[in-house]
C-alpha positions, 0 to 999 in steps of 0.5 A: 499500500502507498502512503494511506495517509495521503489518500485518506486526506485526499478523500476527505478533502473531496468529501469536503469541496462536494459538501461545500459545493451545495449551493442555492436554487439556481434562477431556472424554470421549475418545469412542468411538475409543480415548484413544490414537487421539484427539489430543485425549484425554480419559476413557473406562471400561470394565467390568473383572472382578469388579465392577471398572471400568477408568477411563483418562485420555488427555492430550496433550504440553501437559497436566501430570501433576498434571492428568491425577492430578486429572482421573482420579481426578475422573472415578472419583468421577463414575463412583461417583456416578452409579452411587449409591455413596457410596464407591469403592476405588482400585486402581492396577493389576489385580494391586492389586485382586485382592490388594486393595492400595488406593491413595489417589491416581492415578500417572500416567505417560507414553507417547511423551511423553504423559501418561496414567493407568489405574487400577481402581475398585470401588464400595463401599456403606459406608466401610471403611479405605482407601475414598475418599468419593465426595462428598468427592473430587467437591467437592475437585477440582471447582474444580481440574478446571473451573478448571485453567488449561492 
């Protein structure tokens, strides 16, 4: 046997490196399955009532709340851009949307220790108080979303 101590140290180093590389959910599509069932998490969207779009982001136990906040808002802006809308209204709940109580930020919560966010957006063709600019939101969050350490 050639130097078993050296092999043990190498194996220990590899295990430590693997443990340290466990990281948070990346900015990604949750896929066809429900994000709550997908251990990798990600974003999802669905049509809501009255032209609303429900946007969700589910992380994992390693992701930080501010990352879920940024990822969710970035996804909202991506949807607005895809649909050709220069502005969008952000609502924390369906009740807020029905009463047009607009929000300026996503407020994530946790479910069984897993951070997630669920918001509603309504696409808007022109600037109005309380609306978020699609272009400005994308420009502000893109370097954060795609550079976030995990």
